[in-house]
N, C-alpha and C positions, 0 to 999 in steps of 0.2 A: 773893187772886191765884188763878187758877183754876190747882185739885188738880190737877190734872194735869203738868202745866207747874213745880206746885211740889214733886210730886214726879222728873220728868226732870229738874230741874234740880239733885234728891239725890240721885239718883243718878249721875249727872255726878260733885257735889264728888266722892257714895263714890270712884266706879272713879280716881278722882285722886289722893287721897291715896293709896287702895290699892295702885294700881302707886310711886305716888311709896316708900309702904312697901320693897314687897319688894323694890322697886332697892337697899333699905341692906343688904344681906347682907356679909357677910362682903368684909374690905378688899383688897388686891390683897396687902398686903406684908405682911401674918396671914402669912403659912406661913419668910418668915424668924423670924432667932433672933437676941435685941437682942446677943448674941456675936459676930452678922452684921453687923450697923449701925451705924453712925459716928454722933456723940452730936450734930451734924446732919440726920443720920440720922432719928435718936430721938424729938428733936423736933421735929421734921418731920410723922410717923407721929401724937406724943401732940397735938399742930395737930387733925391731920382726925379723933383719933378725937370728939376731944370736940364738935369742932361735925359731927360725923355723929352723935356723940348727941345733940346738943341736934334737929339737925331732926330726927331719930326720938320726940326730946318736942313739937315742935313740932306735929311728924309726926300724931301720939297725941293731942296739943288739939284736931284742929279734928280730927280723926275723932269724940273726944265732939259736938267742937257738932256735926254731924251726926248723929245719935242722936236730940241732943233736940230738934237739931230735928224728922225724922223723930217725937218722941215727942210735942209739940204738936199734928204735922200729922192727925197717928191721931187726939188728943182734939179735934181742929173752931180750933186754935185757937191754929194755924202763920201765921202775918205781923200778929199783934196782940203791941207792943210787955207784956215778958215784967215791965218795969216797975210798967209807966204802964194796958195793955191796950188801950192807941192803937192805930191800922191802920199797919206801917211797911206805907208807898208799894211799889208793885211796884218801878218803877224800882231801889229800893234796897235787895229780894232780888231780881231783877234779878242785879246786881252782887253780890252778900253770900246769898246764899241762905240759911245760919244767921245772920243777922244778927235777934240778940235784944230789938229793943230798933229807936228813931227813931233820928236820923240825929241829933240832937237831944238828946238820952239820951245818946248814945252815950260823945259827944262835952264828954262836964257830967262823966258816968263816970268819963275818960281825963283825966283831969284833975287 
């Protein structure tokens, strides 16, 4: 893959993740005290807080993926599998710019 295209894909991915993380600020229900809420409201708030925490964790992991891909780009190994050294097809990198393995290797890893 062309280095400029890879940089653009990774820049867009970083921006998407950072924007999503920035949108993970305080929830509007944070100003209410527990005393002001019914048990059902507390359960809903707990669910929403856990869902938001899970999303923040996922986004943080995705940002780490981008950082590793940027390092591989700087090192000249972007687009090569970290497992086998085989080239990762451009189509896969277009769809998943932070891919570290070929689709076959990734499928094997996920089994």
